[in-house]
Each structure stands twice: as structure tokens, then as C-alpha cells.
N, C-alpha and C positions, 0 to 999 in steps of 0.2 A: 575468521574474517568473512565479511559479507562481500562477495565479489560477483559482479555481473557486468558484462561489457567492459567499459573503461573505468568503472567504479570499483574501488577496493578499499573498504573501511573496516575498522575493528568493531566487533560486536560480541555479545554473549548469547547464551542459549545452547541447546543441545537436544539430542533425541529424547523423546518421552518426557518433555517438560512443557510448561506453559508457553514458553517461547521456543517451540519445537523447530529445530533446524537439523538437517542432516548434511554431512559434508564429506569431503575427501582430502587426503593429504597431498599437497602439491610439492613433490620432491624437488623440482627446479627452484621454487621460491622458498622452500622450507617453511611452509605455512599450512595450517588446516583451514580450508575455506568452505563456507556454506554454499551448497549448490541447490538445495530445495528444502521445503519444510511446510508445516501446517500452521503457518503464522498469519492467519486472518483473524483480526481482533475487531469486535464490534460492541459498542456500549450505547445504551439508550437510556435517556432520563426523561421522565414524565414530570412536568412542572405545572404550576398554577396559571401560567400565561394562557388566557383563553384564546388568543389569536394563534399561538403556536405552542401547543402543549407538549410537543415531542421535540427533543433535542438529541441528536445522535452523533457519534464519532466512530471512526473505523481506521483500520490500517492493514496493509499487506506488506510483508517484509521486503518485497522488491517493488512492485508497482502493478498496475492493472493491465499491462500489455506484455505479450511474449515476443513482440517484434523489436529487435535491437535498434532499429532506427526511429522508434516511437519516443516522444518526450516522456511517456509514461512507463518506459521499460524498467527504470529503477528510481523513479521520482519519489518514492516513499521510504527508501532505504535509510536515509539520514534521520527521518522521523523515528523509524524503528530503533535505530541505535541510540537515539536521544530519549527513548521511552515516551514518545509523544504520539498523539492521535491526530487525525485530520477530521474536519467537519464533514458530515454527510448531510446533504441538503434534501429535505423532506417536503418542503412546501414549494408550490409552483413559482412564486416570486423569487425565492432563494435559488431555485434551480435555474430559472431563466437569467438571473443576474450573474450567475457564475458559469454559464455555459459558453463554450468556445464555438461550438457548432451544434446545430440541431437538424433533424430531418424527420420525415414521416415515411412509414413503410410504403414502398412502391416508388419513392422518389430516388433520383440518382444520388449516390453517396460520393464523398470526396475522395 
């Protein structure tokens, strides 16, 4: 099971595999749960679109934050279980249209 915070969903994968996960047996719940792994996946496609010739997708089995109160703590886990990837925005207009917050070095952060 892929378990992080209040999320606990079934998954596949194991050590030394493409979907590498390592885990531990939880004797109280009688389940084997994944606790970490090397599951960052990234795919890039080059196409003939002259305006945007690069298209990419990626995924991390948990999310991009190690902070339990972050909305990105385990926001990619269901995609991982469903064998899906998320879009990675490469071009400035795509990045700006999908950004929640932006800042410049030296400015105050949120």
C-alpha cells in the first residue's frame, strides 16, 4: 500500500524494479506499506510543432513536498497507482497559466 499522511491506497511495485518502492510491514494493520522509493518518472517527446516542439510528463510516487501540511505532500500518489503521468510545463506561457504563486529571488516568500 502507498501510505503517506492520511492517504492509504493500494499499489504495485517493489525493490529493484522500474516502480521501485521500499516498505515495511505494519503489524497493527497487517499490511505491507511503501515508505520510500526511487519512483521519479520523466518522459519527453519531441514533435513537429514549431511553436512548442517539446512535450513532457513526469511523476513522483508521493508528491513534490516533504511537508505534511502541503497540498503537494501526496498529490501525485493516485496518478502513480493509476499508471498516469502529469504534464510538465516547459514554455513560459504554459508555466504562467498554471502557476499558483511566483516570486523572484530576494523577494519575500509566502
